[in-house]
MILUMLO-947432 format. One line per 10 residues: number of its first residue (from 1); their letters; for each residue x, y, z of N, C-alpha, C, O. Coordinates in pm, 1 decimal, decimal comma. Each point is the difference from the previous one (the first is absolute). Example, Ala and Ser with C-alpha at 12.3 -4.5 7.8 and 13.67 -1.06 7.14 Angstrom:
REM residues 2
1) as) 1319,0/-569,0/780,0/-89,0/119,0/0,0/90,0/120,0/0,0/103,6/-1,9/66,5; -138,6/106,9/-138,5/82,0/119,0/6,0/-77,0/109,0/73,0/50,9/110,8/16,9 $
END
This chain:
REM residues 85
1) mtrktkeekk) -3156,3/698,8/-2271,0/96,4/-99,6/30,4/-26,5/-49,2/143,7/-20,3/81,7/89,8; 20,3/-210,5/-68,0/-28,1/-53,5/130,3/124,8/-1,2/87,9/112,5/2,9/-49,8; -132,8/-7,2/173,9/109,3/-1,3/93,4/53,9/-141,1/13,0/-71,2/-99,0/-16,8; 202,6/93,9/48,0/59,4/-129,4/14,6/-31,3/-58,8/139,8/-4,6/74,6/97,8; -15,9/-201,8/-88,2/-20,4/-64,3/127,4/135,1/-28,3/61,0/102,1/21,1/-65,6; -98,0/-67,1/186,1/125,6/-29,9/66,4/69,8/-116,1/-71,1/121,9/-0,7/-16,8; -202,0/-96,3/-24,0/64,4/-109,7/-73,2/62,5/41,9/-132,9/108,9/-45,2/-35,3; -176,8/129,3/-35,9/54,1/49,3/-127,2/125,6/82,8/21,9/91,7/-3,3/-82,0; -86,8/78,1/192,8/121,7/77,3/32,7/114,6/-94,2/30,7/112,5/22,5/-44,6; -139,1/-125,4/118,5/103,2/-99,3/33,8/50,3/-65,6/-127,0/120,6/-17,3/-17,8 $
11) iaayrkklqf) -211,9/-19,3/-70,4/38,3/-67,2/-123,9/82,5/90,7/-83,9/99,2/-43,6/-58,4; -137,0/171,7/49,4/76,5/99,4/-80,0/140,8/17,6/60,3/98,7/3,8/-73,4; -89,9/6,5/203,3/128,0/12,9/62,3/88,7/-117,5/-24,5/120,1/13,1/-23,3; -183,2/-131,7/29,1/74,8/-123,3/-21,9/52,5/-4,3/-143,7/114,2/-39,2/-23,7; -199,0/80,1/-72,6/44,6/4,0/-142,2/115,4/92,2/-19,8/95,5/-34,4/-69,6; -101,3/154,3/130,5/110,2/95,4/-14,9/129,0/-55,0/60,7/108,3/14,6/-56,6; -122,6/-78,4/173,7/117,2/-57,7/62,9/56,2/-111,8/-85,1/121,7/-10,7/-15,2; -207,5/-72,5/-40,5/44,4/-111,0/-87,0/68,5/53,8/-125,5/102,8/-55,0/-39,4; -153,6/158,2/-24,3/59,1/60,4/-116,6/135,5/59,0/36,0/97,3/-15,9/-73,8; -91,7/82,9/185,8/128,9/60,1/43,8/103,9/-108,1/24,4/114,6/14,5/-42,7 $
21) lqamtkskiv) -151,8/-122,3/110,2/94,5/-108,8/24,7/44,4/-65,3/-127,7/117,8/-33,5/-12,6; -207,5/13,2/-84,6/34,9/-58,7/-126,1/98,7/92,6/-76,8/95,9/-48,0/-60,4; -119,9/174,9/63,6/86,5/94,7/-68,2/136,9/-0,4/68,8/101,4/7,0/-69,4; -94,4/-14,7/199,7/126,2/-6,1/74,6/78,6/-121,5/-33,8/121,2/8,2/-20,1; -188,9/-125,9/12,8/70,5/-125,0/-28,0/53,7/1,8/-143,9/111,2/-46,7/-25,0; -189,3/100,2/-69,3/45,6/7,9/-138,5/121,1/90,2/-12,9/95,9/-33,8/-69,4; -99,6/147,9/135,5/112,7/95,0/-8,7/121,7/-57,7/71,8/113,6/19,8/-43,1; -137,7/-89,7/150,5/112,2/-58,7/75,7/70,1/-109,3/-81,3/122,5/-11,4/1,6; -200,6/-66,4/-70,6/58,2/-108,8/-81,1/81,6/62,8/-111,5/109,9/-48,1/-27,4; -155,2/147,9/-35,1/72,8/64,0/-114,3/125,1/71,5/50,7/105,8/-10,3/-62,1 $
31) eepkkvdqpl) -116,0/83,6/175,1/109,0/83,5/41,4/112,9/-81,9/66,7/117,5/21,0/-30,2; -151,7/-110,1/116,7/102,2/-66,2/81,6/36,5/-136,6/-60,4/-89,1/-81,7/-23,4; 216,1/55,9/-1,6/38,6/-134,7/-34,9/-5,4/-87,0/121,8/-0,1/49,4/112,7; -4,4/-179,0/-134,4/-16,5/-91,0/116,3/130,4/0,4/82,1/111,4/-6,0/-52,0; -133,4/13,4/179,7/115,3/-1,8/96,4/-9,9/-132,2/75,1/-109,0/-49,8/28,2; 224,2/-4,9/3,0/1,3/-119,4/80,2/53,3/37,8/136,4/121,1/11,9/18,6; -210,8/7,2/77,3/38,0/35,3/131,5/-0,3/-122,7/91,4/-84,8/-88,4/-11,9; 177,7/85,7/99,1/3,9/-108,0/93,3/-98,2/34,9/113,0/4,5/111,2/52,6; -91,0/-202,6/-15,7/-94,2/35,6/106,4/73,7/12,2/133,6/96,4/-71,4/27,5; -144,3/162,0/51,5/62,2/19,0/135,5/-38,8/-108,9/93,0/-111,2/-52,3/-7,6 $
41) nvkaieaies) 195,8/18,4/90,9/-31,8/-102,8/101,4/-104,2/57,8/95,7/-12,1/121,6/14,9; -62,5/-210,9/49,2/-100,1/44,8/96,8/70,4/67,4/117,2/-52,6/96,4/55,6; 166,7/-143,3/-18,0/71,3/60,4/112,0/45,9/140,4/-31,9/-3,7/87,6/86,4; 47,3/-64,7/-209,9/44,7/131,0/-40,2/-115,0/101,3/-1,0/16,4/115,5/39,3; -133,5/-162,1/-85,4/-119,3/87,5/-3,4/-42,3/34,5/142,3/-33,5/114,4/30,6; 35,8/-216,5/56,5/-36,3/28,7/140,3/97,5/93,3/68,2/-40,4/81,3/83,1; 168,0/-91,3/-116,4/103,7/88,8/56,3/-23,3/142,0/-46,8/11,5/93,5/79,3; -44,2/-74,9/-207,6/-28,2/135,4/-51,8/-125,3/58,8/69,5/2,6/116,4/39,9; -108,3/-191,6/-25,2/-121,8/48,3/63,3/23,7/30,8/145,6/-52,0/99,2/51,3; 131,2/-183,7/18,5/22,4/21,2/141,9/83,7/125,0/25,0/-14,9/63,9/104,2 $
51) qskpahflkd) 101,7/-28,1/-197,0/80,7/120,7/17,6/-85,4/129,7/-15,1/22,7/98,5/70,3; -118,6/-101,4/-161,2/-75,6/122,3/-25,4/-106,6/20,9/103,2/-32,0/115,4/28,1; -24,8/-215,7/29,8/-110,8/17,6/94,0/38,7/75,9/125,4/-73,3/92,4/35,3; 180,4/-122,1/34,9/34,3/77,1/119,6/30,7/145,7/-27,9/-31,0/86,1/82,3; 90,3/-57,0/-195,0/33,3/140,8/-36,8/-132,2/80,7/-6,6/-12,7/106,7/60,1; -83,0/-160,8/-133,9/-125,8/72,5/-16,2/-71,8/10,7/130,3/-59,0/103,7/30,1; 62,5/-209,5/48,9/-67,4/-2,0/132,4/60,8/105,5/90,6/-71,8/75,8/65,2; 204,7/-70,9/-61,1/66,5/96,7/86,1/-24,8/143,1/-43,0/-13,9/89,2/83,6; 8,3/-67,2/-214,7/-29,8/134,4/-52,6/-140,3/40,0/44,6/-20,5/110,0/51,3; -72,1/-196,3/-70,2/-138,3/32,0/39,4/-14,2/18,9/148,9/-74,1/87,8/44,3 $
61) lkksfvliff) 142,5/-166,9/33,2/-6,4/9,7/146,3/59,0/135,1/42,6/-56,0/67,3/86,4; 168,0/-27,9/-146,3/58,8/131,8/30,4/-95,1/111,3/-32,5/-16,9/91,6/80,5; -46,2/-96,1/-196,3/-94,1/106,2/-40,1/-115,0/3,1/98,9/-46,7/107,6/37,2; 0,2/-224,8/6,0/-112,3/-6,4/92,2/35,0/65,2/135,2/-79,5/75,1/56,5; 199,1/-105,5/-6,8/42,2/55,7/126,4/13,4/155,3/-8,4/-40,5/72,3/91,1; 96,5/-26,4/-199,2/15,5/145,9/-17,3/-134,7/65,6/-6,1/-19,4/105,2/60,9; -76,2/-164,1/-133,3/-134,3/57,2/-11,8/-72,4/-3,7/140,8/-65,2/96,8/39,1; 78,3/-203,2/29,3/-62,3/-12,0/134,3/62,9/105,6/91,1/-72,5/66,4/74,1; 204,7/-48,8/-77,2/64,8/97,1/82,3/-47,9/142,8/-25,7/-22,1/76,5/93,9; 6,0/-40,7/-222,6/-48,7/133,5/-33,3/-147,1/15,1/45,9/-37,3/106,0/50,2 $
71) iitleiiiyf) -43,4/-206,9/-66,4/-142,1/13,5/41,4/-10,2/14,2/150,9/-78,8/81,8/47,4; 154,4/-157,1/29,4/-2,2/10,7/145,3/54,9/137,2/43,8/-54,9/61,5/91,4; 161,9/-13,6/-155,5/49,1/132,0/33,0/-102,2/107,4/-30,5/-17,7/91,9/80,0; -49,1/-100,6/-191,4/-103,2/93,8/-34,9/-113,8/-1,3/103,8/-47,5/105,8/41,1; 4,6/-224,1/0,3/-102,6/-8,9/104,9/42,5/62,6/129,5/-80,1/67,0/65,0; 201,5/-86,3/-25,9/53,9/60,8/125,0/2,1/150,8/-10,3/-35,5/69,8/95,0; 77,1/-18,7/-210,3/5,8/144,6/-19,0/-142,1/59,0/3,9/-23,5/103,5/62,4; -69,3/-170,2/-129,1/-137,8/48,2/1,0/-58,2/-5,3/139,3/-76,6/88,9/37,3; 110,3/-190,5/41,7/-50,1/-10,6/135,7/49,6/115,6/83,7/-79,9/65,1/67,4; 208,3/-37,5/-69,2/53,3/109,3/80,9/-45,9/139,4/-47,4/-16,0/90,1/82,3 $
81) vsinr) -4,2/-72,3/-206,9/-53,4/124,7/-51,4/-141,4/20,0/51,3/-36,4/110,0/41,6; -44,5/-217,5/-44,4/-138,1/12,3/43,8/-10,9/20,9/153,7/-97,4/58,9/46,9; 192,8/-105,0/28,1/0,7/21,0/146,4/22,5/149,8/33,1/-64,3/54,4/89,8; 154,4/9,3/-161,8/31,7/138,1/25,6/-113,5/97,5/-34,8/4,5/115,4/42,5; -103,0/-157,3/-116,5/-108,1/90,6/-36,4/-105,4/1,7/103,0/-99,3/71,4/-14,4 $
END
């Protein structure tokens, strides 16, 4: 049996993805009845996105400061321990 080339691997992956998506759309059509949703306004979408961004940013910033604090503290401890030897 010959080895697959990169192009054949890409084609095989694409076929699998296509089959998966087709199966998902068929099952979705059968399972879910049609819903009539009102589209959200652009302003409402922007408001939702703007509320979530600062929360994630502040969480990440807090974690970064804590990590930096522990690293600097560890370096200071290692420095003073090495001086005493």
